[in-house]
N, CA and C atoms of all chains as a GROMACS GRO file, in nm:
protein
  642
    1MET      N    1  10.032  10.569   8.932
    1MET     CA    2   9.919  10.562   9.025
    1MET      C    3   9.881  10.704   9.067
    2GLU      N    4   9.752  10.733   9.069
    2GLU     CA    5   9.712  10.870   9.102
    2GLU      C    6   9.739  10.901   9.249
    3LYS      N    7   9.742  11.031   9.278
    3LYS     CA    8   9.777  11.074   9.414
    3LYS      C    9   9.679  11.016   9.515
    4ASN      N   10   9.735  10.955   9.618
    4ASN     CA   11   9.657  10.898   9.728
    4ASN      C   12   9.543  10.806   9.681
    5ALA      N   13   9.568  10.733   9.575
    5ALA     CA   14   9.468  10.638   9.528
    5ALA      C   15   9.456  10.526   9.631
    6ALA      N   16   9.333  10.490   9.665
    6ALA     CA   17   9.313  10.386   9.766
    6ALA      C   18   9.232  10.272   9.705
    7GLU      N   19   9.272  10.152   9.739
    7GLU     CA   20   9.198  10.034   9.694
    7GLU      C   21   9.178   9.945   9.815
    8ARG      N   22   9.073   9.866   9.815
    8ARG     CA   23   9.049   9.774   9.926
    8ARG      C   24   9.083   9.632   9.885
    9PHE      N   25   9.136   9.558   9.981
    9PHE     CA   26   9.172   9.418   9.957
    9PHE      C   27   9.121   9.332  10.070
   10ARG      N   28   9.075   9.216  10.034
   10ARG     CA   29   9.024   9.119  10.132
   10ARG      C   30   9.132   9.015  10.159
   11PHE      N   31   9.164   8.997  10.287
   11PHE     CA   32   9.259   8.895  10.331
   11PHE      C   33   9.178   8.789  10.403
   12ARG      N   34   9.155   8.678  10.340
   12ARG     CA   35   9.065   8.577  10.397
   12ARG      C   36   9.108   8.534  10.537
   13GLY      N   37   9.237   8.511  10.556
   13GLY     CA   38   9.286   8.466  10.686
   13GLY      C   39   9.358   8.574  10.763
   14GLY      N   40   9.339   8.701  10.725
   14GLY     CA   41   9.412   8.808  10.789
   14GLY      C   42   9.561   8.797  10.759
   15LEU      N   43   9.642   8.851  10.849
   15LEU     CA   44   9.787   8.843  10.839
   15LEU      C   45   9.838   8.773  10.964
   16PRO      N   46   9.955   8.706  10.958
   16PRO     CA   47  10.008   8.646  11.081
   16PRO      C   48  10.014   8.750  11.193
   17ALA      N   49   9.960   8.712  11.308
   17ALA     CA   50   9.947   8.797  11.427
   17ALA      C   51   9.827   8.892  11.419
   18PHE      N   52   9.766   8.902  11.301
   18PHE     CA   53   9.646   8.988  11.287
   18PHE      C   54   9.540   8.910  11.208
   19GLU      N   55   9.511   8.791  11.255
   19GLU     CA   56   9.423   8.701  11.180
   19GLU      C   57   9.280   8.754  11.171
   20GLU      N   58   9.242   8.840  11.264
   20GLU     CA   59   9.104   8.892  11.264
   20GLU      C   60   9.086   9.011  11.170
   21GLU      N   61   9.198   9.063  11.119
   21GLU     CA   62   9.190   9.179  11.030
   21GLU      C   63   9.183   9.129  10.886
   22THR      N   64   9.066   9.136  10.826
   22THR     CA   65   9.050   9.074  10.694
   22THR      C   66   9.022   9.174  10.582
   23GLU      N   67   9.010   9.301  10.615
   23GLU     CA   68   8.988   9.403  10.512
   23GLU      C   69   9.092   9.512  10.527
   24PHE      N   70   9.168   9.535  10.422
   24PHE     CA   71   9.273   9.636  10.426
   24PHE      C   72   9.256   9.736  10.312
   25ARG      N   73   9.301   9.856  10.339
   25ARG     CA   74   9.299   9.962  10.240
   25ARG      C   75   9.444   9.992  10.199
   26LEU      N   76   9.470   9.989  10.069
   26LEU     CA   77   9.602  10.021  10.018
   26LEU      C   78   9.600  10.165   9.968
   27THR      N   79   9.688  10.248  10.020
   27THR     CA   80   9.696  10.387   9.976
   27THR      C   81   9.833  10.411   9.914
   28ALA      N   82   9.832  10.468   9.796
   28ALA     CA   83   9.956  10.492   9.723
   28ALA      C   84   9.953  10.633   9.664
   29ALA      N   85  10.069  10.688   9.645
   29ALA     CA   86  10.080  10.820   9.582
   29ALA      C   87  10.208  10.821   9.501
   30ALA      N   88  10.207  10.894   9.390
   30ALA     CA   89  10.324  10.895   9.302
   30ALA      C   90  10.448  10.937   9.379
   31GLU      N   91  10.434  11.037   9.466
   31GLU     CA   92  10.553  11.087   9.538
   31GLU      C   93  10.598  10.994   9.650
   32TRP      N   94  10.518  10.896   9.683
   32TRP     CA   95  10.556  10.797   9.785
   32TRP      C   96  10.632  10.680   9.722
   33ASP      N   97  10.619  10.663   9.593
   33ASP     CA   98  10.675  10.545   9.528
   33ASP      C   99  10.822  10.527   9.563
   34PRO      N  100  10.870  10.409   9.602
   34PRO     CA  101  10.805  10.278   9.593
   34PRO      C  102  10.731  10.236   9.720
   35PHE      N  103  10.699  10.331   9.807
   35PHE     CA  104  10.633  10.296   9.933
   35PHE      C  105  10.482  10.313   9.920
   36VAL      N  106  10.409  10.234   9.997
   36VAL     CA  107  10.263  10.242  10.003
   36VAL      C  108  10.223  10.220  10.149
   37VAL      N  109  10.099  10.248  10.178
   37VAL     CA  110  10.048  10.222  10.313
   37VAL      C  111   9.934  10.122  10.303
   38LEU      N  112   9.943  10.018  10.385
   38LEU     CA  113   9.838   9.916  10.390
   38LEU      C  114   9.782   9.919  10.532
   39GLU      N  115   9.655   9.954  10.545
   39GLU     CA  116   9.599   9.964  10.680
   39GLU      C  117   9.462   9.900  10.686
   40SER      N  118   9.434   9.846  10.803
   40SER     CA  119   9.305   9.784  10.824
   40SER      C  120   9.196   9.889  10.808
   41VAL      N  121   9.082   9.848  10.754
   41VAL     CA  122   8.971   9.943  10.741
   41VAL      C  123   8.904   9.964  10.878
   42ARG      N  124   8.937   9.878  10.972
   42ARG     CA  125   8.880   9.892  11.107
   42ARG      C  126   8.948  10.006  11.180
   43GLN      N  127   8.867  10.091  11.240
   43GLN     CA  128   8.920  10.203  11.318
   43GLN      C  129   9.016  10.149  11.425
   44GLY      N  130   9.137  10.204  11.429
   44GLY     CA  131   9.234  10.160  11.530
   44GLY      C  132   9.307  10.032  11.493
   45GLY      N  133   9.281   9.980  11.374
   45GLY     CA  134   9.347   9.857  11.329
   45GLY      C  135   9.492   9.883  11.287
   46PRO      N  136   9.566   9.778  11.257
   46PRO     CA  137   9.707   9.796  11.224
   46PRO      C  138   9.730   9.871  11.093
   47ARG      N  139   9.843   9.943  11.090
   47ARG     CA  140   9.884  10.019  10.972
   47ARG      C  141  10.027   9.978  10.940
   48PHE      N  142  10.048   9.937  10.816
   48PHE     CA  143  10.181   9.896  10.773
   48PHE      C  144  10.229   9.987  10.660
   49VAL      N  145  10.356  10.026  10.671
   49VAL     CA  146  10.420  10.088  10.555
   49VAL      C  147  10.491   9.975  10.482
   50CYS      N  148  10.470   9.967  10.353
   50CYS     CA  149  10.529   9.860  10.272
   50CYS      C  150  10.604   9.922  10.155
   51VAL      N  151  10.692   9.842  10.098
   51VAL     CA  152  10.770   9.888   9.983
   51VAL      C  153  10.756   9.782   9.874
   52ARG      N  154  10.749   9.830   9.748
   52ARG     CA  155  10.745   9.733   9.638
   52ARG      C  156  10.873   9.650   9.644
   53ALA      N  157  10.858   9.518   9.650
   53ALA     CA  158  10.974   9.431   9.667
   53ALA      C  159  11.075   9.449   9.554
   54GLU      N  160  11.026   9.471   9.435
   54GLU     CA  161  11.112   9.487   9.318
   54GLU      C  162  11.205   9.608   9.333
   55ALA      N  163  11.160   9.710   9.407
   55ALA     CA  164  11.243   9.830   9.424
   55ALA      C  165  11.360   9.804   9.519
   56VAL      N  166  11.346   9.703   9.604
   56VAL     CA  167  11.452   9.670   9.699
   56VAL      C  168  11.545   9.564   9.639
   57ALA      N  169  11.488   9.468   9.570
   57ALA     CA  170  11.566   9.360   9.509
   57ALA      C  171  11.524   9.347   9.363
   58ALA      N  172  11.608   9.398   9.274
   58ALA     CA  173  11.576   9.392   9.130
   58ALA      C  174  11.557   9.246   9.089
   59GLY      N  175  11.456   9.222   9.008
   59GLY     CA  176  11.428   9.086   8.962
   59GLY      C  177  11.363   8.999   9.067
   60TYR      N  178  11.308   9.063   9.171
   60TYR     CA  179  11.247   8.988   9.283
   60TYR      C  180  11.147   8.885   9.231
   61LYS      N  181  11.154   8.768   9.288
   61LYS     CA  182  11.064   8.660   9.246
   61LYS      C  183  11.026   8.578   9.369
   62ALA      N  184  10.896   8.564   9.392
   62ALA     CA  185  10.847   8.478   9.499
   62ALA      C  186  10.779   8.357   9.435
   63HIS      N  187  10.776   8.248   9.509
   63HIS     CA  188  10.718   8.125   9.456
   63HIS      C  189  10.588   8.097   9.532
   64LEU      N  190  10.477   8.131   9.472
   64LEU     CA  191  10.349   8.112   9.540
   64LEU      C  192  10.310   7.965   9.539
   65ALA      N  193  10.265   7.918   9.656
   65ALA     CA  194  10.214   7.781   9.664
   65ALA      C  195  10.083   7.774   9.586
   66ALA      N  196  10.048   7.653   9.543
   66ALA     CA  197   9.926   7.635   9.463
   66ALA      C  198   9.803   7.687   9.538
   67GLU      N  199   9.798   7.662   9.671
   67GLU     CA  200   9.682   7.709   9.750
   67GLU      C  201   9.676   7.861   9.751
   68ALA      N  202   9.792   7.925   9.757
   68ALA     CA  203   9.796   8.072   9.758
   68ALA      C  204   9.749   8.126   9.624
   69GLU      N  205   9.787   8.061   9.516
   69GLU     CA  206   9.744   8.106   9.383
   69GLU      C  207   9.592   8.095   9.370
   70VAL      N  208   9.537   7.987   9.425
   70VAL     CA  209   9.392   7.968   9.419
   70VAL      C  210   9.323   8.077   9.501
   71GLU      N  211   9.375   8.100   9.623
   71GLU     CA  212   9.314   8.200   9.710
   71GLU      C  213   9.317   8.340   9.648
   72LEU      N  214   9.428   8.370   9.582
   72LEU     CA  215   9.440   8.502   9.518
   72LEU      C  216   9.360   8.511   9.389
   73GLY      N  217   9.320   8.399   9.336
   73GLY     CA  218   9.258   8.398   9.204
   73GLY      C  219   9.362   8.434   9.099
   74ALA      N  220   9.485   8.387   9.124
   74ALA     CA  221   9.598   8.429   9.040
   74ALA      C  222   9.616   8.343   8.917
   75GLY      N  223   9.526   8.246   8.897
   75GLY     CA  224   9.542   8.155   8.785
   75GLY      C  225   9.560   8.226   8.653
   76GLY      N  226   9.471   8.319   8.622
   76GLY     CA  227   9.481   8.390   8.494
   76GLY      C  228   9.543   8.526   8.508
   77ALA      N  229   9.610   8.550   8.621
   77ALA     CA  230   9.663   8.683   8.647
   77ALA      C  231   9.788   8.710   8.565
   78GLY      N  232   9.796   8.830   8.510
   78GLY     CA  233   9.917   8.873   8.442
   78GLY      C  234  10.010   8.938   8.543
   79PRO      N  235  10.134   8.962   8.503
   79PRO     CA  236  10.230   9.022   8.596
   79PRO      C  237  10.185   9.158   8.646
   80GLU      N  238  10.104   9.227   8.566
   80GLU     CA  239  10.060   9.360   8.609
   80GLU      C  240   9.949   9.353   8.713
   81ASP      N  241   9.888   9.235   8.729
   81ASP     CA  242   9.780   9.220   8.827
   81ASP      C  243   9.832   9.200   8.968
   82LEU      N  244   9.948   9.135   8.982
   82LEU     CA  245   9.998   9.099   9.115
   82LEU      C  246  10.100   9.201   9.163
   83LEU      N  247  10.079   9.248   9.285
   83LEU     CA  248  10.170   9.344   9.347
   83LEU      C  249  10.236   9.276   9.466
   84TYR      N  250  10.369   9.275   9.465
   84TYR     CA  251  10.446   9.213   9.573
   84TYR      C  252  10.500   9.323   9.662
   85LEU      N  253  10.459   9.321   9.788
   85LEU     CA  254  10.501   9.424   9.884
   85LEU      C  255  10.580   9.361   9.998
   86ALA      N  256  10.682   9.433  10.043
   86ALA     CA  257  10.759   9.390  10.160
   86ALA      C  258  10.724   9.483  10.276
   87VAL      N  259  10.690   9.425  10.389
   87VAL     CA  260  10.652   9.504  10.506
   87VAL      C  261  10.777   9.571  10.563
   88VAL      N  262  10.767   9.702  10.589
   88VAL     CA  263  10.880   9.778  10.642
   88VAL      C  264  10.879   9.773  10.794
   89ASN      N  265  10.997   9.752  10.848
   89ASN     CA  266  11.011   9.737  10.993
   89ASN      C  267  11.132   9.815  11.040
   90GLU      N  268  11.136   9.844  11.170
   90GLU     CA  269  11.255   9.906  11.226
   90GLU      C  270  11.360   9.798  11.247
   91ALA      N  271  11.480   9.821  11.196
   91ALA     CA  272  11.588   9.722  11.208
   91ALA      C  273  11.649   9.733  11.347
   92PRO      N  274  11.705   9.621  11.397
   92PRO     CA  275  11.760   9.622  11.533
   92PRO      C  276  11.864   9.732  11.557
   93GLY      N  277  11.946   9.762  11.458
   93GLY     CA  278  12.054   9.860  11.480
   93GLY      C  279  12.015  10.004  11.458
   94GLY      N  280  11.893  10.032  11.430
   94GLY     CA  281  11.854  10.168  11.394
   94GLY      C  282  11.779  10.163  11.264
   95GLY      N  283  11.811  10.211  11.161
   95GLY     CA  284  11.762  10.194  11.025
   95GLY      C  285  11.626  10.124  11.004
   96LEU      N  286  11.598  10.103  10.880
   96LEU     CA  287  11.472  10.038  10.843
   96LEU      C  288  11.501   9.920  10.751
   97ALA      N  289  11.420   9.817  10.765
   97ALA     CA  290  11.439   9.696  10.686
   97ALA      C  291  11.304   9.654  10.627
   98ALA      N  292  11.311   9.570  10.523
   98ALA     CA  293  11.190   9.520  10.458
   98ALA      C  294  11.192   9.369  10.459
   99ASN      N  295  11.077   9.310  10.484
   99ASN     CA  296  11.064   9.163  10.489
   99ASN      C  297  11.039   9.108  10.349
  100LEU      N  298  11.147   9.075  10.282
  100LEU     CA  299  11.135   9.021  10.146
  100LEU      C  300  11.102   8.871  10.148
  101ALA      N  301  11.126   8.806  10.262
  101ALA     CA  302  11.107   8.660  10.270
  101ALA      C  303  10.959   8.622  10.273
  102ALA      N  304  10.877   8.711  10.326
  102ALA     CA  305  10.733   8.682  10.339
  102ALA      C  306  10.654   8.799  10.281
  103PRO      N  307  10.648   8.807  10.147
  103PRO     CA  308  10.584   8.924  10.085
  103PRO      C  309  10.432   8.923  10.103
  104ILE      N  310  10.376   9.041  10.104
  104ILE     CA  311  10.231   9.054  10.092
  104ILE      C  312  10.201   9.063   9.943
  105VAL      N  313  10.113   8.976   9.898
  105VAL     CA  314  10.080   8.972   9.756
  105VAL      C  315   9.936   9.018   9.738
  106LEU      N  316   9.918   9.116   9.651
  106LEU     CA  317   9.784   9.169   9.623
  106LEU      C  318   9.749   9.141   9.478
  107ASN      N  319   9.630   9.089   9.457
  107ASN     CA  320   9.581   9.072   9.320
  107ASN      C  321   9.487   9.189   9.293
  108LYS      N  322   9.533   9.282   9.213
  108LYS     CA  323   9.455   9.404   9.188
  108LYS      C  324   9.328   9.375   9.108
  109ARG      N  325   9.329   9.262   9.038
  109ARG     CA  326   9.212   9.227   8.956
  109ARG      C  327   9.100   9.170   9.042
  110THR      N  328   9.136   9.086   9.142
  110THR     CA  329   9.032   9.022   9.223
  110THR      C  330   9.009   9.093   9.356
  111GLY      N  331   9.102   9.183   9.395
  111GLY     CA  332   9.088   9.251   9.524
  111GLY      C  333   9.117   9.161   9.643
  112VAL      N  334   9.197   9.059   9.620
  112VAL     CA  335   9.231   8.965   9.726
  112VAL      C  336   9.381   8.978   9.758
  113GLY      N  337   9.413   8.966   9.886
  113GLY     CA  338   9.553   8.972   9.927
  113GLY      C  339   9.584   8.863  10.027
  114LEU      N  340   9.711   8.836  10.044
  114LEU     CA  341   9.759   8.742  10.146
  114LEU      C  342   9.906   8.768  10.171
  115GLN      N  343   9.954   8.719  10.284
  115GLN     CA  344  10.098   8.723  10.310
  115GLN      C  345  10.153   8.586  10.279
  116ALA      N  346  10.241   8.579  10.182
  116ALA     CA  347  10.294   8.452  10.134
  116ALA      C  348  10.417   8.413  10.216
  117VAL      N  349  10.392   8.362  10.336
  117VAL     CA  350  10.501   8.320  10.425
  117VAL      C  351  10.569   8.198  10.365
  118GLY      N  352  10.699   8.204  10.354
  118GLY     CA  353  10.775   8.091  10.298
  118GLY      C  354  10.785   8.093  10.148
  119ALA      N  355  10.731   8.199  10.084
  119ALA     CA  356  10.732   8.202   9.938
  119ALA      C  357  10.865   8.250   9.880
  120ALA      N  358  10.947   8.313   9.962
  120ALA     CA  359  11.073   8.367   9.909
  120ALA      C  360  11.184   8.348  10.012
  121PRO      N  361  11.214   8.222  10.047
  121PRO     CA  362  11.311   8.198  10.154
  121PRO      C  363  11.454   8.239  10.117
  122GLU      N  364  11.479   8.258   9.988
  122GLU     CA  365  11.614   8.297   9.948
  122GLU      C  366  11.642   8.446   9.972
  123TYR      N  367  11.537   8.521  10.008
  123TYR     CA  368  11.554   8.664  10.037
  123TYR      C  369  11.552   8.686  10.188
  124PRO      N  370  11.617   8.795  10.234
  124PRO     CA  371  11.621   8.820  10.379
  124PRO      C  372  11.488   8.870  10.435
  125ALA      N  373  11.464   8.833  10.560
  125ALA     CA  374  11.344   8.884  10.629
  125ALA      C  375  11.367   9.026  10.676
  126GLN      N  376  11.494   9.067  10.679
  126GLN     CA  377  11.524   9.205  10.719
  126GLN      C  378  11.627   9.262  10.622
  127ALA      N  379  11.581   9.296  10.503
  127ALA     CA  380  11.668   9.356  10.402
  127ALA      C  381  11.678   9.506  10.432
  128THR      N  382  11.798   9.554  10.453
  128THR     CA  383  11.815   9.697  10.487
  128THR      C  384  11.770   9.785  10.372
  129ILE      N  385  11.683   9.879  10.403
  129ILE     CA  386  11.644   9.976  10.300
  129ILE      C  387  11.697  10.115  10.332
  130LEU      N  388  11.712  10.145  10.461
  130LEU     CA  389  11.777  10.270  10.503
  130LEU      C  390  11.862  10.238  10.625
  131GLY      N  391  11.987  10.279  10.622
  131GLY     CA  392  12.074  10.260  10.738
  131GLY      C  393  12.037  10.358  10.848
  132PRO      N  394  12.095  10.340  10.968
  132PRO     CA  395  12.061  10.427  11.081
  132PRO      C  396  12.082  10.575  11.047
  133GLY      N  397  12.192  10.606  10.979
  133GLY     CA  398  12.221  10.746  10.946
  133GLY      C  399  12.131  10.800  10.839
  134GLU      N  400  12.084  10.711  10.752
  134GLU     CA  401  12.000  10.757  10.639
  134GLU      C  402  11.856  10.779  10.681
  135ARG      N  403  11.820  10.716  10.792
  135ARG     CA  404  11.680  10.716  10.830
  135ARG      C  405  11.637  10.849  10.891
  136GLU      N  406  11.715  10.898  10.984
  136GLU     CA  407  11.683  11.018  11.062
  136GLU      C  408  11.538  11.011  11.111
  137SER      N  409  11.454  11.104  11.069
  137SER     CA  410  11.318  11.104  11.125
  137SER      C  411  11.213  11.073  11.020
  138CYS      N  412  11.213  10.950  10.973
  138CYS     CA  413  11.108  10.909  10.879
  138CYS      C  414  10.985  10.871  10.959
  139MET      N  415  12.082   7.103  12.138
  139MET     CA  416  11.961   7.050  12.071
  139MET      C  417  11.955   6.898  12.090
  140LEU      N  418  11.839   6.852  12.129
  140LEU     CA  419  11.817   6.709  12.143
  140LEU      C  420  11.788   6.650  12.004
  141ILE      N  421  11.860   6.549  11.967
  141ILE     CA  422  11.839   6.487  11.836
  141ILE      C  423  11.784   6.346  11.856
  142ILE      N  424  11.672   6.318  11.792
  142ILE     CA  425  11.607   6.187  11.804
  142ILE      C  426  11.579   6.134  11.664
  143ARG      N  427  11.620   6.015  11.636
  143ARG     CA  428  11.590   5.956  11.505
  143ARG      C  429  11.457   5.882  11.512
  144ARG      N  430  11.371   5.909  11.414
  144ARG     CA  431  11.240   5.845  11.406
  144ARG      C  432  11.215   5.801  11.262
  145VAL      N  433  11.131   5.704  11.242
  145VAL     CA  434  11.090   5.664  11.108
  145VAL      C  435  10.939   5.681  11.098
  146GLU      N  436  10.887   5.662  10.978
  146GLU     CA  437  10.742   5.681  10.956
  146GLU      C  438  10.662   5.598  11.056
  147GLY      N  439  10.562   5.663  11.112
  147GLY     CA  440  10.474   5.594  11.206
  147GLY      C  441  10.518   5.609  11.351
  148GLU      N  442  10.641   5.655  11.374
  148GLU     CA  443  10.688   5.672  11.511
  148GLU      C  444  10.662   5.815  11.560
  149SER      N  445  10.662   5.830  11.690
  149SER     CA  446  10.625   5.958  11.750
  149SER      C  447  10.726   5.999  11.855
  150ILE      N  448  10.716   6.124  11.895
  150ILE     CA  449  10.778   6.168  12.020
  150ILE      C  450  10.668   6.234  12.103
  151LEU      N  451  10.684   6.230  12.232
  151LEU     CA  452  10.587   6.290  12.323
  151LEU      C  453  10.650   6.409  12.392
  152LEU      N  454  10.574   6.519  12.401
  152LEU     CA  455  10.618   6.638  12.473
  152LEU      C  456  10.527   6.657  12.593
  153SER      N  457  10.576   6.730  12.690
  153SER     CA  458  10.491   6.755  12.806
  153SER      C  459  10.368   6.834  12.764
  154GLY      N  460  10.266   6.828  12.846
  154GLY     CA  461  10.141   6.898  12.813
  154GLY      C  462  10.052   6.816  12.722
  155GLY      N  463  10.082   6.688  12.708
  155GLY     CA  464   9.995   6.601  12.628
  155GLY      C  465  10.010   6.620  12.479
  156VAL      N  466  10.130   6.657  12.435
  156VAL     CA  467  10.154   6.681  12.292
  156VAL      C  468  10.230   6.562  12.232
  157GLU      N  469  10.178   6.512  12.120
  157GLU     CA  470  10.244   6.405  12.047
  157GLU      C  471  10.275   6.453  11.906
  158VAL      N  472  10.397   6.432  11.862
  158VAL     CA  473  10.437   6.466  11.725
  158VAL      C  474  10.474   6.337  11.655
  159LYS      N  475  10.401   6.308  11.548
  159LYS     CA  476  10.416   6.180  11.479
  159LYS      C  477  10.467   6.202  11.336
  160VAL      N  478  10.561   6.118  11.294
  160VAL     CA  479  10.610   6.126  11.156
  160VAL      C  480  10.512   6.048  11.068
  161LEU      N  481  10.441   6.119  10.982
  161LEU     CA  482  10.343   6.054  10.894
  161LEU      C  483  10.407   6.008  10.763
  162GLU      N  484  10.492   6.094  10.708
  162GLU     CA  485  10.563   6.060  10.584
  162GLU      C  486  10.703   6.116  10.594
  163ALA      N  487  10.799   6.044  10.541
  163ALA     CA  488  10.937   6.094  10.536
  163ALA      C  489  10.989   6.072  10.396
  164GLY      N  490  11.009   6.184  10.323
  164GLY     CA  491  11.061   6.174  10.187
  164GLY      C  492  11.200   6.233  10.181
  165PRO      N  493  11.260   6.231  10.062
  165PRO     CA  494  11.397   6.284  10.050
  165PRO      C  495  11.405   6.434  10.074
  166ARG      N  496  11.295   6.508  10.045
  166ARG     CA  497  11.302   6.654  10.056
  166ARG      C  498  11.214   6.710  10.167
  167LYS      N  499  11.120   6.633  10.216
  167LYS     CA  500  11.038   6.686  10.324
  167LYS      C  501  10.979   6.573  10.406
  168VAL      N  502  10.939   6.609  10.527
  168VAL     CA  503  10.868   6.514  10.612
  168VAL      C  504  10.730   6.572  10.642
  169VAL      N  505  10.635   6.486  10.663
  169VAL     CA  506  10.501   6.528  10.702
  169VAL      C  507  10.480   6.485  10.846
  170LEU      N  508  10.450   6.584  10.931
  170LEU     CA  509  10.432   6.558  11.073
  170LEU      C  510  10.286   6.572  11.110
  171GLY      N  511  10.242   6.491  11.201
  171GLY     CA  512  10.109   6.507  11.259
  171GLY      C  513  10.126   6.549  11.404
  172VAL      N  514  10.050   6.646  11.447
  172VAL     CA  515  10.060   6.694  11.585
  172VAL      C  516   9.927   6.669  11.654
  173ILE      N  517   9.933   6.598  11.762
  173ILE     CA  518   9.814   6.576  11.845
  173ILE      C  519   9.837   6.655  11.974
  174ALA      N  520   9.749   6.751  11.999
  174ALA     CA  521   9.771   6.838  12.115
  174ALA      C  522   9.637   6.887  12.168
  175PRO      N  523   9.631   6.921  12.296
  175PRO     CA  524   9.508   6.979  12.350
  175PRO      C  525   9.476   7.110  12.277
  176PRO      N  526   9.349   7.148  12.273
  176PRO     CA  527   9.311   7.266  12.194
  176PRO      C  528   9.379   7.395  12.239
  177GLU      N  529   9.420   7.402  12.365
  177GLU     CA  530   9.481   7.528  12.412
  177GLU      C  531   9.627   7.541  12.368
  178VAL      N  532   9.683   7.435  12.313
  178VAL     CA  533   9.823   7.442  12.267
  178VAL      C  534   9.826   7.502  12.126
  179VAL      N  535   9.903   7.608  12.111
  179VAL     CA  536   9.916   7.673  11.980
  179VAL      C  537  10.027   7.603  11.902
  180VAL      N  538   9.995   7.562  11.781
  180VAL     CA  539  10.094   7.496  11.694
  180VAL      C  540  10.110   7.583  11.569
  181LEU      N  541  10.229   7.632  11.545
  181LEU     CA  542  10.256   7.718  11.431
  181LEU      C  543  10.381   7.672  11.360
  182ARG      N  544  10.381   7.684  11.227
  182ARG     CA  545  10.507   7.670  11.156
  182ARG      C  546  10.597   7.785  11.202
  183LYS      N  547  10.727   7.757  11.216
  183LYS     CA  548  10.817   7.858  11.271
  183LYS      C  549  10.815   7.988  11.189
  184GLU      N  550  10.811   7.974  11.056
  184GLU     CA  551  10.818   8.094  10.973
  184GLU      C  552  10.691   8.180  10.988
  185VAL      N  553  10.577   8.115  11.019
  185VAL     CA  554  10.454   8.191  11.041
  185VAL      C  555  10.464   8.268  11.172
  186ALA      N  556  10.520   8.202  11.275
  186ALA     CA  557  10.538   8.270  11.404
  186ALA      C  558  10.633   8.388  11.388
  187GLU      N  559  10.741   8.368  11.310
  187GLU     CA  560  10.837   8.477  11.290
  187GLU      C  561  10.774   8.591  11.210
  188ALA      N  562  10.692   8.556  11.111
  188ALA     CA  563  10.624   8.660  11.032
  188ALA      C  564  10.527   8.737  11.122
  189GLY      N  565  10.461   8.666  11.211
  189GLY     CA  566  10.368   8.731  11.303
  189GLY      C  567  10.440   8.828  11.395
  190GLU      N  568  10.554   8.786  11.447
  190GLU     CA  569  10.631   8.875  11.534
  190GLU      C  570  10.679   8.997  11.456
  191ALA      N  571  10.726   8.974  11.334
  191ALA     CA  572  10.771   9.087  11.251
  191ALA      C  573  10.652   9.179  11.221
  192ASN      N  574  10.535   9.123  11.195
  192ASN     CA  575  10.418   9.206  11.166
  192ASN      C  576  10.378   9.290  11.287
  193ARG      N  577  10.388   9.232  11.407
  193ARG     CA  578  10.354   9.310  11.527
  193ARG      C  579  10.445   9.432  11.538
  194ARG      N  580  10.575   9.408  11.519
  194ARG     CA  581  10.670   9.519  11.529
  194ARG      C  582  10.647   9.619  11.415
  195ALA      N  583  10.616   9.567  11.296
  195ALA     CA  584  10.595   9.656  11.181
  195ALA      C  585  10.470   9.741  11.200
  196ALA      N  586  10.367   9.684  11.262
  196ALA     CA  587  10.245   9.762  11.286
  196ALA      C  588  10.272   9.875  11.385
  197GLN      N  589  10.359   9.847  11.484
  197GLN     CA  590  10.395   9.954  11.579
  197GLN      C  591  10.474  10.064  11.506
  198ALA      N  592  10.569  10.021  11.423
  198ALA     CA  593  10.650  10.118  11.349
  198ALA      C  594  10.564  10.190  11.246
  199GLY      N  595  10.471  10.116  11.186
  199GLY     CA  596  10.390  10.173  11.078
  199GLY      C  597  10.310  10.294  11.118
  200GLY      N  598  10.275  10.301  11.245
  200GLY     CA  599  10.200  10.417  11.293
  200GLY      C  600  10.286  10.542  11.298
  201ARG      N  601  10.418  10.521  11.300
  201ARG     CA  602  10.509  10.637  11.313
  201ARG      C  603  10.573  10.677  11.181
  202LEU      N  604  10.575  10.584  11.083
  202LEU     CA  605  10.651  10.610  10.961
  202LEU      C  606  10.571  10.694  10.862
  203ASP      N  607  10.642  10.779  10.792
  203ASP     CA  608  10.582  10.866  10.691
  203ASP      C  609  10.630  10.817  10.554
  204ALA      N  610  10.539  10.766  10.474
  204ALA     CA  611  10.577  10.706  10.344
  204ALA      C  612  10.643  10.809  10.252
  205GLY      N  613  10.599  10.933  10.258
  205GLY     CA  614  10.657  11.037  10.172
  205GLY      C  615  10.802  11.064  10.208
  206GLN      N  616  10.830  11.079  10.337
  206GLN     CA  617  10.967  11.104  10.382
  206GLN      C  618  11.056  10.984  10.350
  207LEU      N  619  11.000  10.865  10.373
  207LEU     CA  620  11.076  10.743  10.341
  207LEU      C  621  11.116  10.742  10.195
  208ALA      N  622  11.022  10.775  10.109
  208ALA     CA  623  11.048  10.772   9.964
  208ALA      C  624  11.157  10.871   9.928
  209ARG      N  625  11.154  10.990   9.985
  209ARG     CA  626  11.255  11.090   9.953
  209ARG      C  627  11.394  11.042   9.996
  210ARG      N  628  11.403  10.985  10.116
  210ARG     CA  629  11.534  10.938  10.166
  210ARG      C  630  11.580  10.816  10.085
  211PHE      N  631  11.487  10.729  10.049
  211PHE     CA  632  11.520  10.609   9.972
  211PHE      C  633  11.576  10.648   9.835
  212ARG      N  634  11.513  10.747   9.772
  212ARG     CA  635  11.558  10.789   9.637
  212ARG      C  636  11.693  10.858   9.642
  213ARG      N  637  11.724  10.922   9.757
  213ARG     CA  638  11.850  10.993   9.773
  213ARG      C  639  11.968  10.899   9.794
  214LYS      N  640  11.940  10.773   9.826
  214LYS     CA  641  12.048  10.677   9.856
  214LYS      C  642  12.144  10.662   9.739
   0.00000   0.00000   0.00000
């Protein structure tokens, strides 16, 4: 991915707790990999740092509901079209964690995204990505 | 935890004018109907938890630097 490449994605129903935010900009850079930034296009809107789920859990697999596949236009999507992101959060003990249980799924072909809540219940909602000592001042 | 056994078609009533009715009960899932005043928020638990996590993540997201994160992550 080119440096600071940005793409826009439409979230029809927003994200849980941010239902009114329906347009997000994804910014990625080679040196940030596997992290990206997903932020609302609205001035002052929410900004999320996300990590490619596959980088945290090798072989990561989410099970999209039929309605989610329709919404994403994922019917004819190849594996290279769908990007699975885990939202990065501060873990209770210090460190940083990623929500693998409810991935954000982006269809790069259709420009549609959604948060697939319940699509990966076998993965933790707070998978440690950096421990308290490893985090320092990120 | 209060445990109440119900079969299809039966309900429980909660305060605030909320009724939860068992519409279908199968071996792997049940289908519930919720009748509630419009001001009552009804959410699947996992959606509420995802929303809470998103609120915290949005607060953290304003402070996190993706480049620094990537460098520390690769050093692990």
